[in-house]
TORLUM-237373 format. One record per residue (C-alpha): z negated, x, y negated; residue number from 1. Coordinates in Angstrom, 2 decimals. Layout:
<atoms>
+---------+---------+---------+-----+
|      zz |      xx |      yy |   n |
+---------+---------+---------+-----+
|       Z |       X |       Y | NUM |
...
+---------+---------+---------+-----+
</atoms>
This chain:
<atoms>
+---------+---------+---------+-----+
|      zz |      xx |      yy |   n |
+---------+---------+---------+-----+
|  -50.11 |  -44.67 |  -39.31 |   1 |
|  -47.50 |  -44.88 |  -36.54 |   2 |
|  -44.11 |  -43.62 |  -37.72 |   3 |
|  -41.11 |  -44.56 |  -35.58 |   4 |
|  -38.29 |  -42.05 |  -36.08 |   5 |
|  -34.90 |  -42.99 |  -34.69 |   6 |
|  -32.94 |  -40.55 |  -36.87 |   7 |
|  -32.28 |  -36.98 |  -35.71 |   8 |
|  -35.34 |  -35.14 |  -37.01 |   9 |
|  -36.17 |  -31.53 |  -36.27 |  10 |
|  -39.48 |  -30.54 |  -34.73 |  11 |
|  -40.78 |  -28.80 |  -37.84 |  12 |
|  -40.19 |  -31.93 |  -39.90 |  13 |
|  -41.90 |  -34.13 |  -37.34 |  14 |
|  -44.92 |  -31.82 |  -37.25 |  15 |
|  -45.17 |  -31.88 |  -41.02 |  16 |
|  -45.25 |  -35.68 |  -41.04 |  17 |
|  -47.86 |  -35.76 |  -38.28 |  18 |
|  -50.10 |  -33.39 |  -40.18 |  19 |
|  -49.97 |  -35.52 |  -43.31 |  20 |
|  -49.23 |  -39.13 |  -42.40 |  21 |
|  -50.07 |  -39.93 |  -38.80 |  22 |
|  -48.55 |  -40.31 |  -35.34 |  23 |
|  -44.81 |  -39.78 |  -34.88 |  24 |
|  -42.93 |  -41.65 |  -32.16 |  25 |
|  -39.51 |  -40.04 |  -31.73 |  26 |
|  -36.79 |  -42.27 |  -30.25 |  27 |
|  -33.60 |  -40.71 |  -31.59 |  28 |
|  -30.55 |  -42.96 |  -31.48 |  29 |
|  -28.38 |  -40.20 |  -30.00 |  30 |
|  -30.10 |  -40.65 |  -26.64 |  31 |
|  -28.97 |  -44.28 |  -26.77 |  32 |
|  -25.38 |  -43.17 |  -27.28 |  33 |
|  -25.08 |  -45.24 |  -30.46 |  34 |
|  -27.23 |  -46.58 |  -33.27 |  35 |
|  -29.77 |  -49.23 |  -32.31 |  36 |
|  -28.72 |  -52.78 |  -33.03 |  37 |
|  -31.11 |  -55.20 |  -34.69 |  38 |
|  -32.47 |  -56.57 |  -31.44 |  39 |
|  -33.10 |  -53.12 |  -29.98 |  40 |
|  -34.71 |  -51.86 |  -33.17 |  41 |
|  -36.98 |  -54.88 |  -33.37 |  42 |
|  -38.11 |  -54.26 |  -29.80 |  43 |
|  -38.82 |  -50.60 |  -30.54 |  44 |
|  -40.87 |  -51.48 |  -33.61 |  45 |
|  -42.91 |  -53.92 |  -31.54 |  46 |
|  -43.43 |  -51.52 |  -28.65 |  47 |
|  -44.55 |  -48.65 |  -30.87 |  48 |
|  -46.60 |  -50.83 |  -33.25 |  49 |
|  -44.92 |  -48.90 |  -36.03 |  50 |
|  -46.27 |  -48.90 |  -39.57 |  51 |
|  -43.23 |  -47.01 |  -40.88 |  52 |
|  -39.62 |  -46.35 |  -39.89 |  53 |
|  -37.28 |  -43.43 |  -40.38 |  54 |
|  -33.72 |  -44.38 |  -39.47 |  55 |
|  -30.17 |  -43.16 |  -39.85 |  56 |
|  -27.50 |  -45.63 |  -38.71 |  57 |
|  -29.55 |  -48.41 |  -37.06 |  58 |
|  -29.19 |  -52.07 |  -38.09 |  59 |
|  -32.25 |  -52.61 |  -40.30 |  60 |
|  -31.38 |  -56.20 |  -41.10 |  61 |
|  -33.21 |  -58.80 |  -43.14 |  62 |
|  -34.46 |  -60.39 |  -39.92 |  63 |
|  -35.84 |  -57.09 |  -38.62 |  64 |
|  -37.66 |  -56.39 |  -41.86 |  65 |
|  -39.12 |  -59.89 |  -42.12 |  66 |
|  -40.50 |  -59.55 |  -38.60 |  67 |
|  -42.23 |  -56.32 |  -39.63 |  68 |
|  -43.75 |  -56.86 |  -43.07 |  69 |
|  -46.45 |  -54.33 |  -42.15 |  70 |
|  -44.07 |  -51.43 |  -42.70 |  71 |
|  -45.29 |  -49.10 |  -45.43 |  72 |
|  -41.89 |  -47.47 |  -45.88 |  73 |
|  -38.38 |  -47.18 |  -44.49 |  74 |
|  -36.82 |  -43.75 |  -44.72 |  75 |
|  -33.04 |  -43.68 |  -44.45 |  76 |
|  -31.38 |  -40.39 |  -43.56 |  77 |
|  -28.15 |  -41.20 |  -45.36 |  78 |
|  -26.63 |  -40.69 |  -48.79 |  79 |
|  -27.00 |  -44.42 |  -49.44 |  80 |
|  -29.22 |  -46.88 |  -47.52 |  81 |
|  -26.27 |  -49.13 |  -46.73 |  82 |
|  -27.54 |  -50.12 |  -43.28 |  83 |
|  -30.84 |  -51.45 |  -44.66 |  84 |
|  -31.55 |  -54.83 |  -46.24 |  85 |
|  -33.01 |  -53.16 |  -49.30 |  86 |
|  -33.59 |  -56.37 |  -51.28 |  87 |
|  -35.66 |  -57.84 |  -48.46 |  88 |
|  -37.73 |  -54.66 |  -48.23 |  89 |
|  -38.37 |  -54.76 |  -51.98 |  90 |
|  -39.36 |  -58.41 |  -51.77 |  91 |
|  -41.97 |  -57.53 |  -49.16 |  92 |
|  -43.22 |  -54.46 |  -51.03 |  93 |
|  -41.82 |  -51.98 |  -48.51 |  94 |
|  -40.74 |  -48.69 |  -50.05 |  95 |
|  -37.23 |  -47.51 |  -49.16 |  96 |
|  -36.32 |  -43.82 |  -49.42 |  97 |
|  -32.95 |  -42.22 |  -48.73 |  98 |
|  -31.44 |  -38.74 |  -48.78 |  99 |
|  -28.68 |  -38.36 |  -51.37 | 100 |
|  -26.83 |  -35.04 |  -51.24 | 101 |
|  -27.85 |  -34.32 |  -47.63 | 102 |
|  -24.19 |  -33.79 |  -46.73 | 103 |
|  -22.89 |  -32.41 |  -50.03 | 104 |
|  -22.24 |  -28.92 |  -48.65 | 105 |
|  -20.65 |  -30.23 |  -45.47 | 106 |
|  -18.28 |  -32.58 |  -47.31 | 107 |
|  -17.40 |  -29.91 |  -49.86 | 108 |
|  -16.54 |  -27.38 |  -47.16 | 109 |
|  -14.32 |  -29.82 |  -45.27 | 110 |
|  -12.65 |  -30.79 |  -48.54 | 111 |
|  -11.67 |  -27.17 |  -49.14 | 112 |
|  -10.68 |  -26.58 |  -45.51 | 113 |
|   -8.46 |  -29.65 |  -45.37 | 114 |
|   -6.87 |  -29.15 |  -48.78 | 115 |
|   -5.85 |  -25.62 |  -47.86 | 116 |
|   -4.69 |  -26.76 |  -44.41 | 117 |
|   -2.56 |  -29.45 |  -46.07 | 118 |
|   -1.15 |  -27.22 |  -48.80 | 119 |
|   -0.26 |  -24.42 |  -46.34 | 120 |
|    1.29 |  -26.83 |  -43.80 | 121 |
|   -0.95 |  -25.31 |  -41.17 | 122 |
|   -1.01 |  -28.15 |  -38.64 | 123 |
|    2.78 |  -28.62 |  -38.34 | 124 |
|    3.16 |  -24.84 |  -38.21 | 125 |
|    0.69 |  -24.58 |  -35.32 | 126 |
|    2.50 |  -27.39 |  -33.48 | 127 |
|    5.86 |  -25.69 |  -34.09 | 128 |
|    4.48 |  -22.48 |  -32.62 | 129 |
|    3.01 |  -24.20 |  -29.55 | 130 |
|    6.36 |  -25.85 |  -28.87 | 131 |
|    7.93 |  -22.38 |  -28.43 | 132 |
|   10.24 |  -22.77 |  -31.42 | 133 |
|    9.96 |  -19.15 |  -32.55 | 134 |
|   13.30 |  -17.51 |  -31.85 | 135 |
|   14.06 |  -13.79 |  -32.05 | 136 |
|   15.16 |  -12.59 |  -35.44 | 137 |
|   14.74 |  -16.00 |  -37.07 | 138 |
|   12.89 |  -16.68 |  -40.30 | 139 |
|   12.66 |  -20.43 |  -39.73 | 140 |
|    8.87 |  -20.52 |  -39.82 | 141 |
|    8.69 |  -18.55 |  -43.06 | 142 |
|   11.08 |  -20.96 |  -44.74 | 143 |
|    9.98 |  -24.20 |  -43.09 | 144 |
|    6.24 |  -23.77 |  -43.54 | 145 |
|    6.06 |  -22.05 |  -46.90 | 146 |
|    3.23 |  -23.83 |  -48.66 | 147 |
|    1.17 |  -23.64 |  -51.82 | 148 |
|   -2.02 |  -21.96 |  -52.96 | 149 |
|   -5.07 |  -23.90 |  -54.05 | 150 |
|   -5.51 |  -21.47 |  -56.95 | 151 |
|   -4.36 |  -22.85 |  -60.26 | 152 |
|   -4.50 |  -26.51 |  -59.23 | 153 |
|   -6.26 |  -29.13 |  -61.35 | 154 |
|   -8.68 |  -31.20 |  -59.29 | 155 |
|   -9.74 |  -34.60 |  -60.57 | 156 |
|  -12.97 |  -36.18 |  -59.33 | 157 |
|  -13.54 |  -39.92 |  -59.46 | 158 |
|  -17.32 |  -39.95 |  -59.37 | 159 |
|  -19.08 |  -36.66 |  -60.06 | 160 |
|  -22.34 |  -36.74 |  -58.16 | 161 |
|  -23.69 |  -34.20 |  -55.71 | 162 |
|  -20.55 |  -33.89 |  -53.59 | 163 |
|  -18.13 |  -33.66 |  -56.50 | 164 |
|  -20.26 |  -31.09 |  -58.27 | 165 |
|  -20.62 |  -29.00 |  -55.11 | 166 |
|  -16.84 |  -28.96 |  -54.65 | 167 |
|  -16.36 |  -28.05 |  -58.30 | 168 |
|  -18.76 |  -25.12 |  -57.98 | 169 |
|  -17.03 |  -23.79 |  -54.87 | 170 |
|  -13.45 |  -24.03 |  -56.14 | 171 |
|  -14.20 |  -22.15 |  -59.36 | 172 |
|  -13.64 |  -18.95 |  -57.39 | 173 |
|  -10.00 |  -19.77 |  -56.56 | 174 |
|   -9.85 |  -20.70 |  -59.55 | 175 |
|   -9.21 |  -24.40 |  -60.11 | 176 |
|   -9.59 |  -26.53 |  -63.21 | 177 |
|  -11.89 |  -29.54 |  -62.91 | 178 |
|  -11.56 |  -32.92 |  -64.57 | 179 |
|  -13.80 |  -35.85 |  -63.74 | 180 |
|  -14.41 |  -39.49 |  -64.44 | 181 |
|  -18.00 |  -40.69 |  -64.18 | 182 |
|  -19.54 |  -43.04 |  -66.75 | 183 |
|  -23.05 |  -42.02 |  -65.68 | 184 |
|  -22.64 |  -38.25 |  -65.56 | 185 |
|  -22.27 |  -35.67 |  -68.30 | 186 |
|  -20.49 |  -32.39 |  -67.64 | 187 |
|  -23.01 |  -30.03 |  -65.98 | 188 |
|  -20.81 |  -27.04 |  -66.88 | 189 |
|  -18.69 |  -26.43 |  -70.01 | 190 |
|  -15.69 |  -25.68 |  -67.80 | 191 |
|  -15.66 |  -29.22 |  -66.39 | 192 |
|  -13.73 |  -31.76 |  -68.47 | 193 |
|  -15.05 |  -35.30 |  -68.57 | 194 |
|  -12.16 |  -37.67 |  -69.14 | 195 |
|  -10.88 |  -41.18 |  -68.53 | 196 |
|  -10.04 |  -42.60 |  -65.12 | 197 |
|   -6.40 |  -42.94 |  -66.12 | 198 |
|   -6.20 |  -39.32 |  -67.24 | 199 |
|   -7.55 |  -38.10 |  -63.91 | 200 |
|   -4.74 |  -39.90 |  -62.07 | 201 |
|   -2.03 |  -38.98 |  -64.57 | 202 |
|   -2.74 |  -35.25 |  -64.93 | 203 |
|   -4.38 |  -33.88 |  -61.78 | 204 |
|   -2.70 |  -32.16 |  -58.84 | 205 |
|   -5.46 |  -33.38 |  -56.52 | 206 |
|   -7.35 |  -36.64 |  -57.02 | 207 |
|  -10.54 |  -36.89 |  -54.98 | 208 |
|  -12.66 |  -40.02 |  -54.61 | 209 |
|  -16.48 |  -39.74 |  -54.61 | 210 |
|  -17.64 |  -43.29 |  -55.28 | 211 |
|  -20.43 |  -45.35 |  -53.75 | 212 |
|  -19.74 |  -48.89 |  -52.56 | 213 |
|  -21.00 |  -51.61 |  -54.86 | 214 |
|  -19.71 |  -54.73 |  -56.58 | 215 |
|  -18.02 |  -52.71 |  -59.33 | 216 |
|  -16.31 |  -50.11 |  -57.11 | 217 |
|  -14.84 |  -52.17 |  -54.24 | 218 |
|  -11.06 |  -52.09 |  -54.72 | 219 |
|  -11.47 |  -50.04 |  -57.90 | 220 |
|   -8.66 |  -47.63 |  -56.98 | 221 |
|   -5.59 |  -49.84 |  -56.88 | 222 |
|   -1.83 |  -49.73 |  -57.36 | 223 |
|   -2.00 |  -49.38 |  -61.14 | 224 |
|   -3.95 |  -46.12 |  -60.85 | 225 |
|   -2.19 |  -44.72 |  -57.79 | 226 |
|    1.21 |  -45.26 |  -59.43 | 227 |
|    0.08 |  -43.00 |  -62.29 | 228 |
|   -0.21 |  -39.98 |  -59.96 | 229 |
|    2.23 |  -37.10 |  -60.25 | 230 |
|    4.95 |  -36.93 |  -57.55 | 231 |
|    3.47 |  -33.75 |  -56.13 | 232 |
|   -0.14 |  -34.91 |  -56.23 | 233 |
|   -2.48 |  -35.27 |  -53.25 | 234 |
|   -4.93 |  -38.16 |  -52.87 | 235 |
|   -8.25 |  -37.47 |  -51.10 | 236 |
|  -10.92 |  -39.88 |  -49.95 | 237 |
|  -14.02 |  -38.63 |  -48.14 | 238 |
|  -16.27 |  -41.31 |  -49.65 | 239 |
|  -15.73 |  -44.97 |  -48.71 | 240 |
|  -12.49 |  -46.71 |  -47.79 | 241 |
|  -13.33 |  -50.02 |  -49.46 | 242 |
|  -13.08 |  -48.54 |  -52.96 | 243 |
|   -9.33 |  -47.94 |  -52.44 | 244 |
|   -6.51 |  -50.45 |  -52.01 | 245 |
|   -5.08 |  -48.98 |  -48.81 | 246 |
|   -1.84 |  -50.97 |  -49.11 | 247 |
|   -1.15 |  -49.43 |  -52.52 | 248 |
|   -1.90 |  -45.97 |  -51.13 | 249 |
|    0.27 |  -46.53 |  -48.07 | 250 |
|    3.13 |  -47.76 |  -50.25 | 251 |
|    2.94 |  -44.65 |  -52.45 | 252 |
|    2.95 |  -42.35 |  -49.42 | 253 |
|    5.69 |  -44.11 |  -47.46 | 254 |
|    7.92 |  -44.24 |  -50.52 | 255 |
|    7.20 |  -40.57 |  -51.34 | 256 |
|    5.85 |  -41.28 |  -54.82 | 257 |
|    3.03 |  -38.82 |  -54.10 | 258 |
|    2.94 |  -35.75 |  -51.89 | 259 |
|    0.43 |  -37.18 |  -49.43 | 260 |
|   -3.20 |  -37.85 |  -48.68 | 261 |
|   -6.25 |  -36.40 |  -46.98 | 262 |
|   -8.44 |  -39.17 |  -45.57 | 263 |
|  -11.73 |  -39.23 |  -43.70 | 264 |
|  -12.56 |  -42.94 |  -44.08 | 265 |
|  -10.67 |  -46.10 |  -43.20 | 266 |
|  -10.90 |  -49.82 |  -43.87 | 267 |
|  -11.61 |  -50.42 |  -40.18 | 268 |
|  -13.46 |  -47.99 |  -37.95 | 269 |
|  -12.06 |  -47.94 |  -35.30 | 270 |
|   -8.77 |  -48.20 |  -37.23 | 271 |
|   -6.44 |  -51.18 |  -37.19 | 272 |
|   -2.63 |  -51.11 |  -37.28 | 273 |
|   -2.38 |  -50.52 |  -41.04 | 274 |
|   -4.95 |  -47.74 |  -40.90 | 275 |
|   -2.89 |  -46.09 |  -38.17 | 276 |
|    0.21 |  -46.24 |  -40.35 | 277 |
|   -1.70 |  -44.00 |  -42.74 | 278 |
|   -3.18 |  -41.81 |  -40.01 | 279 |
|    0.15 |  -41.28 |  -38.25 | 280 |
|    2.15 |  -40.51 |  -41.37 | 281 |
|    3.34 |  -36.87 |  -41.43 | 282 |
|    2.15 |  -36.49 |  -45.03 | 283 |
|   -1.42 |  -37.54 |  -44.23 | 284 |
|   -4.14 |  -35.29 |  -42.85 | 285 |
|   -6.71 |  -37.64 |  -41.31 | 286 |
|  -10.10 |  -36.96 |  -39.79 | 287 |
|  -12.38 |  -39.53 |  -38.03 | 288 |
|  -15.17 |  -39.89 |  -40.62 | 289 |
|  -16.52 |  -36.42 |  -39.90 | 290 |
|  -16.72 |  -34.89 |  -43.39 | 291 |
|  -20.52 |  -34.96 |  -43.28 | 292 |
|  -20.87 |  -34.18 |  -39.59 | 293 |
|  -22.63 |  -30.82 |  -39.27 | 294 |
|  -25.80 |  -29.81 |  -37.49 | 295 |
|  -27.14 |  -28.49 |  -40.78 | 296 |
|  -26.93 |  -31.94 |  -42.41 | 297 |
|  -29.70 |  -33.11 |  -40.11 | 298 |
|  -31.95 |  -30.31 |  -41.34 | 299 |
|  -31.06 |  -31.14 |  -44.94 | 300 |
|  -32.07 |  -34.78 |  -44.60 | 301 |
|  -35.41 |  -33.80 |  -43.06 | 302 |
|  -36.17 |  -31.52 |  -45.99 | 303 |
|  -35.17 |  -34.11 |  -48.59 | 304 |
|  -36.96 |  -37.04 |  -46.98 | 305 |
|  -40.17 |  -35.18 |  -46.14 | 306 |
|  -40.49 |  -34.02 |  -49.74 | 307 |
|  -40.13 |  -37.61 |  -50.94 | 308 |
|  -42.59 |  -38.99 |  -48.40 | 309 |
|  -45.26 |  -36.37 |  -49.08 | 310 |
|  -44.97 |  -36.88 |  -52.84 | 311 |
|  -45.22 |  -40.63 |  -52.30 | 312 |
|  -48.30 |  -40.19 |  -50.10 | 313 |
|  -50.11 |  -38.28 |  -52.84 | 314 |
|  -49.87 |  -41.32 |  -55.07 | 315 |
|  -51.44 |  -43.70 |  -52.53 | 316 |
|  -55.00 |  -43.96 |  -51.36 | 317 |
|  -56.05 |  -42.88 |  -47.89 | 318 |
|  -57.22 |  -46.41 |  -47.26 | 319 |
|  -53.83 |  -47.96 |  -47.91 | 320 |
|  -51.97 |  -45.33 |  -45.90 | 321 |
|  -54.50 |  -44.60 |  -43.14 | 322 |
|  -53.72 |  -40.92 |  -43.56 | 323 |
|  -54.73 |  -38.89 |  -40.55 | 324 |
|  -56.01 |  -35.90 |  -42.51 | 325 |
|  -58.17 |  -37.74 |  -45.08 | 326 |
+---------+---------+---------+-----+
</atoms>
């Protein structure tokens, strides 16, 4: 089997695949400066005569998959395989694997870092200091940048999968109370309160979105819900922008009906004019879709995907897989 890997994949993970599945051809997209488009990916699959693909952000379109029906599997180093025409792969009998929770720790850590930064007014305080505003004998900074502690806040999660649960586990030490809405998830700990979507927005000091994108979630968080938030509440989205009505959020922020927002995702990336109204607002802490961007995430996705692929291989015959060690 020839396995084309365009995702970042550490050497140990590549060696493990070679020892069990076959030849690895490593053409990481980072060396290209961007993800491979459909045309480039199709050319790579042809050149390498690949029987399998491990990707991250490349355009694995319906056309690409139909031109390569020989693929045994497509591994996607992402929380959801949103860049892959999954239905086409299923139609052709091509297995698709992905790596949920690969970035759970990274997103959880940035959540905590940014919430504390926001609550303590750290960024405007740093800017104030750099502008040489500190005058002798003055207490302006102490008064102007007095913030709040995370301890004692109630955090509401909309969606309570791997990321939400990791955040909940970490903030217990502050401590914070946790409420969540997730119709598919029971409370993994007695301390976590499962409740309605409306209750999360009405009662929580921090409302954090952790939803996947699908037909039922696009636009799910709209004006009706956002208007239920407390005046001092903070809205956080490190998941997907399309699940939130950005105009409703912008209206609530500009009219000071909520304290502000912490955003890592936007309707348009790069942002358009409306996105920049959110980004530039003084009560918004915005980052450029980097919540899951750590070096360690790449090691996590190798571990998760290799485990899945090796378990899958055990359930297939050597003849069908052309395994190199059988």
